[in-house]
C-alpha positions, 0 to 999 in steps of 0.5 A: 500500500502506498500512503502519503500525508499532506500537511501545512504548518503554521509558518508554511501557511503564513508564507503562502503555502496552501493545501490545494496546491499541495494536492495538485502537486501530488496529483501530477506526481508519478506516485499518484496513480498508485496511491492507495491511502491519503492522509490530510493533516493540518490544512493551515490554521485549521482552527479558523480555516475550514476543510473546503479547500481540501474537498474542492482540490480532492474532487477536482483531481480525483481522476489522478488517484484511481487506486485511492481506497483510504482517506483520512481528513484532519489527522493532526495533534493538539500542538497543531490544533485541538480536536474540538477546534478543527473546522471541517466542512461538508465532506460528502462530495468526496464520496461521490468523487471516489466511488472505489473508496473503502475507508473514510476517517474524519477528525474534528466535528466543527461545521462537519456535514455529510449531507449526501452520505451514499456510497456502494463500497465504503466499508469503514467510517470513523469520526473522531471528535470531542463532541459530535453534533446531532445533525451529523448523527442524523445524516449518518442514520439517513445514509445509504452505505450497504457495504459498511462493516465498521462504524466508529463514532467518538461522540464526546461531550456537550461542551465541545459539540455533542448536542444530542441525546440517546434518541439521536443515537438509537436510529443508528442501531435500527435493524437493516440500517447497515446490513453488513455491519460487524463493528459498532463503536459508540464510544468516548461518550458522556452518556455511555451508561445510557448507550450501554443500557439501550444497545444491550439487547438491541437486535443489531447485536445479532450481526455484530462481532464487536461492540465498542463502548470504550473511552467513555463514562461507563459505570456499574449501571451500564455494565449491569445491563450488558451482563444481563443481556443474552445477545452480548454473549454472542459477541467476539469482542466487547471493548469497555476500556477507559471506564468508571466501573467498580473493582467488583464489577470488573471482576464480575465481567472478567469471570463472566466468560465474555470476551471483554476488555476492561482495561484502563480503569478511571477514578472520579475526581471527587465526591461529586462523581465527575466522570469524563470521556477520554477525548474532549478538547 
């Protein structure tokens, strides 16, 4: 697999370098035809400049990347831009421009949209945010992704963009929504207990190999619902890492026979029982 990462640093951006020009240069290079994975990092002060230029350039030069199968938009660390500050845009034109794409990863939820989420061959959709808006959840639920096998959503907290509720998440678990889905990640959430209780006996579990509820605020309350579920026992993997469960509950899960990951136990900060997902800002 041939992989390239393009990124524009602060000084480079100030000097006039632009991500659109970098994509154009790549499109005319000898390696463009064989490129299978493209990572777009900081497109230049992403905390105030949106990804529109990225989308426009990739759409314009799509015929130069016939082998592209994996695309990551927004791969940057906190020194470049905090996750909650990354300004995205409507990324759905990329799906129309790359009909052979198999994997799309997005980091950052500000101004993110997937207005026309239709793709026959996309197998993997990963969205990493400190807070995912309910409008995006609705767009995913309304999407047409018949070949999707992995859906991994970092839901986050209301302070950083999560403005929804359990009712905005549940449509993603409706039977027949994603007929080939085997991995469902509803993770990094401040309402992980509610999610766990809701999906514990949901029919979608019958088609899943992996349920990922990691990186969130899961406590004994949500874990109790999972332990009581017969459908959970059919899973090949249950990821509950980074959690707030008691030692007693961890022991119960470990002795249950479930293929469960209960690593990275967290402690609450004080008697107020403050619990935090792993990724927020």
